[in-house]
C-alpha positions in Angstrom: 0.0 0.0 0.0 1.4 3.4 -1.1 -0.1 5.4 1.7 -0.5 9.2 2.1 -0.2 10.2 5.7 -1.4 13.6 6.8 -0.1 14.9 10.2 -2.6 17.4 11.7 -1.0 18.2 15.0 0.0 21.7 16.2 3.7 22.3 15.9 4.3 22.6 19.6 3.0 19.0 20.1 4.2 17.6 16.9 7.9 18.1 17.7 7.3 16.2 21.0 5.3 13.3 19.6 7.0 13.1 16.2 10.5 14.6 16.4 12.5 14.4 13.2 13.7 10.9 13.6 10.2 9.5 14.3 8.8 11.6 11.4 11.4 10.1 9.2 10.4 6.6 10.4 6.8 7.5 9.7 7.9 8.4 6.2 9.0 4.8 5.6 5.3 3.8 5.7 4.2 6.3 3.1 4.3 9.9 1.9 4.0 12.3 4.8 2.3 15.7 4.7 2.4 18.0 7.7 -0.3 20.6 8.0 0.4 24.1 9.1 -3.0 24.5 10.7 -4.5 21.3 12.3 -7.8 23.0 12.8 -8.5 23.2 9.1 -7.9 20.3 6.8 -8.8 22.1 3.6 -8.0 19.9 0.6 -5.3 18.0 2.4 -7.4 14.9 3.0 -8.4 14.5 -0.6 -5.9 11.7 -1.1 -5.2 10.9 2.6 -5.2 7.3 3.7 -4.1 8.0 7.3 -4.7 11.1 9.5 -2.6 11.8 12.6 -4.4 14.1 15.0 -3.9 16.0 18.2 -6.0 17.9 20.7 -6.6 20.9 18.4 -7.5 18.8 15.3 -10.9 19.4 13.8 -13.7 16.8 14.4 -14.4 14.5 11.5 -17.7 16.0 10.4 -19.7 14.6 7.4 -18.4 17.5 5.3 -14.7 16.7 6.1 -15.2 13.0 5.5 -16.9 13.6 2.2 -13.7 15.3 1.2 -11.6 12.4 2.3 -12.8 9.4 0.3 -9.6 7.3 0.9 -9.3 7.9 4.6 -9.0 4.5 6.4 -7.2 5.3 9.7 -7.1 8.1 12.3 -4.1 7.8 14.6 -4.7 10.1 17.6 -1.8 11.3 19.8 -3.9 11.6 22.9 -6.1 9.1 24.7 -9.7 10.2 24.3 -11.1 10.4 20.8 -14.6 11.3 21.7 -14.3 14.9 20.5 -12.8 13.7 17.2 -14.8 10.8 15.8 -18.4 11.0 14.7 -21.2 8.6 13.8 -20.4 9.3 10.2 -16.8 8.3 10.6 -17.9 4.9 12.0 -20.4 4.5 9.3 -17.7 5.1 6.7 -15.5 2.4 8.3 -12.7 4.7 9.3 -10.6 2.9 11.9 -9.2 4.7 15.0 -6.1 4.1 17.1 -4.5 6.1 19.8 -1.3 6.5 21.8 -2.8 6.7 25.3 -0.9 3.6 26.5 2.2 5.8 26.5 1.0 7.8 29.4 0.7 4.9 31.9 4.3 5.3 33.3 4.1 9.1 33.7 0.7 9.0 35.3 1.8 6.3 37.7 4.8 8.4 38.7 2.6 11.4 39.3 0.3 9.3 41.5 3.3 8.0 43.4 4.5 11.5 43.9 1.1 12.6 45.2 1.0 9.5 47.5 4.3 10.6 49.1 3.3 14.3 49.3 0.0 13.3 50.9 1.4 10.9 53.4 4.2 13.3 54.5 1.7 16.3 54.5 4.3 18.3 52.4 1.5 20.4 50.8 0.4 21.6 54.3 3.9 22.4 55.5 4.8 24.1 52.2 1.7 26.3 52.3 2.3 27.3 55.9 5.9 28.3 55.2 5.0 30.0 52.0 2.6 32.3 53.8 5.3 33.2 56.4 4.6 30.8 59.3 7.4 30.0 61.7 8.8 26.5 61.6 7.1 25.4 64.8 3.7 26.6 63.4 4.3 24.9 60.1 4.9 21.6 61.8 1.4 21.5 63.2 -0.1 19.1 60.6 -1.8 15.7 60.9 0.6 12.9 61.8 2.9 12.1 58.9 3.0 8.6 57.6 5.2 6.3 55.5 4.5 4.1 52.4 6.5 1.1 53.8 4.0 -1.2 55.4 1.0 0.9 54.5 -2.1 -0.5 53.1 -2.8 1.1 49.7 -6.0 0.6 47.8 -6.1 0.8 44.0 -9.4 1.3 42.2 -8.9 -0.1 38.7 -6.2 -2.5 37.5 -5.7 -0.5 34.3 -2.3 -0.1 32.7 -1.8 2.9 34.8 -3.1 1.2 37.9 -0.6 -1.7 37.4 2.3 0.7 36.8 1.4 2.5 40.1 1.1 -0.9 41.9 4.6 -1.9 41.0 6.0 1.4 42.2 4.3 1.4 45.7 5.1 -2.3 46.1 8.8 -1.5 45.5 8.6 0.9 48.5 7.0 -1.8 50.7 3.3 -1.1 50.5 0.6 -3.8 50.8 -1.8 -3.4 47.9 -5.5 -4.2 47.6 -7.3 -3.7 44.3 -11.0 -3.2 43.5 -11.7 -4.2 39.9 -14.5 -6.6 39.0 -12.5 -7.6 35.9 -9.4 -8.6 37.8 -9.2 -12.4 38.1 -7.7 -14.2 41.1 -4.8 -15.6 39.1 -4.1 -12.1 37.7 -4.2 -10.6 41.2 -1.8 -13.3 42.4 0.6 -12.5 39.6 0.4 -8.8 40.5 1.0 -9.6 44.2 -2.2 -7.9 45.3 -5.3 -8.8 47.2 -8.7 -8.4 45.5 -11.2 -6.4 47.7 -14.7 -5.2 47.6 -14.9 -1.4 47.4 -16.2 -0.9 50.9 -13.5 -3.0 52.5 -10.8 -1.3 50.4 -11.9 2.2 51.4 -12.1 1.2 55.1 -8.7 -0.5 55.3 -6.5 1.7 53.0 -4.3 4.5 54.2 -4.1 5.6 50.5 -6.7 5.2 47.8 -5.6 5.8 44.3 -8.1 5.9 41.5 -7.1 4.4 38.1 -10.5 3.4 36.7 -11.9 4.5 33.3 -14.9 6.7 33.0 -17.8 4.3 32.2 -21.4 4.1 33.0 -20.4 1.5 35.6 -17.8 3.8 37.3 -19.7 7.1 37.1 -19.7 8.6 40.7 -18.8 5.3 42.2 -17.2 7.2 45.0 -20.0 9.3 46.5 -20.8 10.6 50.0 -21.4 7.1 51.5 -18.2 5.7 50.0 -16.0 8.6 51.0 -17.3 8.6 54.5 -15.7 5.1 54.9 -12.1 6.5 54.4 -10.1 6.5 57.6 -9.0 9.6 59.4 -5.8 10.9 57.7 -6.2 8.8 54.6 -5.0 10.1 51.2 -7.4 10.1 48.2 -5.7 10.4 44.8 -7.4 10.8 41.4 -5.2 11.0 38.3 -7.7 9.0 36.2 -11.1 10.5 35.4 -13.0 13.0 37.6 -16.4 11.4 36.8 -15.4 8.4 39.1 -15.8 10.7 42.1 -19.0 12.6 42.8 -17.9 16.3 43.0 -20.2 17.5 45.7 -19.2 14.6 48.0 -15.6 15.2 47.3 -15.8 18.9 48.2 -17.7 18.0 51.4 -15.1 15.4 52.6 -12.3 17.7 51.6 -13.8 20.6 53.6 -14.1 18.4 56.7 -10.3 18.2 56.8 -10.6 14.5 57.7 -8.5 13.3 54.7 -5.9 14.5 52.3 -7.1 14.9 48.6 -4.8 15.0 45.6 -6.3 15.7 42.1 -5.1 15.9 38.5 -8.5 15.7 36.9 -11.6 17.9 37.1 -15.2 17.9 36.0 -15.2 21.4 34.6 -12.1 21.2 32.4 -10.8 23.3 30.7 -12.4 25.9 33.0 -10.9 26.9 36.4 -10.7 24.4 39.3 -13.5 24.9 41.9 -12.4 27.9 43.9 -13.5 26.1 47.1 -11.0 23.3 46.5 -8.2 25.8 45.9 -8.5 27.3 49.3 -8.2 24.1 51.3 -4.9 23.2 53.1 -5.5 19.5 52.8 -5.9 19.5 49.0 -3.1 19.1 46.4 -4.0 20.2 42.8 -2.2 19.4 39.6 -3.5 20.9 36.3 -4.2 17.6 34.4 -0.6 17.1 33.4 0.1 13.7 34.9 0.6 12.0 31.5 2.6 14.9 30.0 6.3 14.2 30.1 8.9 14.3 27.3 9.3 10.6 27.6 5.6 9.8 27.4 5.1 12.0 24.3 7.8 10.3 22.4 6.5 6.8 23.5 3.1 7.9 22.2 4.6 9.0 18.9 6.4 5.6 18.6 3.1 3.8 19.3 1.4 5.6 16.4 4.3 5.2 14.0 4.2 1.4 14.7 0.4 1.3 14.4 0.4 3.1 11.1 3.0 0.6 9.9 0.7 -2.3 10.9 -2.2 -0.6 9.1 -0.2 -0.1 5.9 0.9 -3.7 6.0 -2.6 -5.0 6.7 -1.8 -6.3 10.1 -3.9 -6.2 13.3 -3.7 -3.0 15.3 -2.7 -3.2 18.9 -4.3 0.0 20.2 -7.5 0.2 18.1 -10.5 2.0 19.5 -13.9 0.8 18.4 -17.3 2.3 18.4 -18.4 -0.2 21.0 -15.7 0.9 23.3 -16.9 4.5 23.2 -20.5 3.4 23.8 -19.5 1.4 26.9 -17.4 4.3 28.2 -20.2 6.7 27.8 
């Protein structure tokens, strides 16, 4: 197959996902055309077989698809493709793949960092010192804890969840996992204990959310569930904000009973809830857990490899289907 590959990714992202060496490797799979403006395809898709997209790429409307009669694959640099694909693209048989798997290591490292910050109460001591408190005053925080020997609960044995598990286990944590799709043999291989959600929440010093946003997981952590967390526990969410009910989260955060660390929010890309910003027991990160130099390059390599498989007629390893999006809501 003599493929035409159109790259519609803004320059600031393109050089991170597809630096010159990966762009050259992509060129081994076909003729590459890089667009100046990813928000406007113009006539660029008239002979395109593959479209590489980013967060600012235009959705595949009926009009755009009508102008892209040969388009067979969309390779997205991010994880979520919901904003990009349409019913018409599925009807046309356009296949979709994405590089989200590349973010697992980076997100796991962020979750580990938030675990350590939360247990050591570093966000509280930093905030106190930053506002001018004396050392003795800054030390007046809830009792600090260690990872070694701690019970850590993981919600969702996803790629990211498993990467997080290996990291905290290396530091001596005892890990329980709530995931209805995790089998006993798989749990044994991971070195974790399967647990019902209530038990995991009650027993864990740290609870880290790594579940996808699906109809099944929507607001699975509400007021009843969050009330089961022990005093001084750390709740971390680097996955999807929809897993935690926002009103209940704000209420438990305001109580000061637990530490909260967030990288995802319901109202993105708008500002974080002002009430959360003001709380001393809350650590906030601006949804950048998966955004490292290394993760971007890994994502680019995934897409280059996927496009190679598509051109050769081989099975895709990271394909997203219409059924997957329906299940995930």
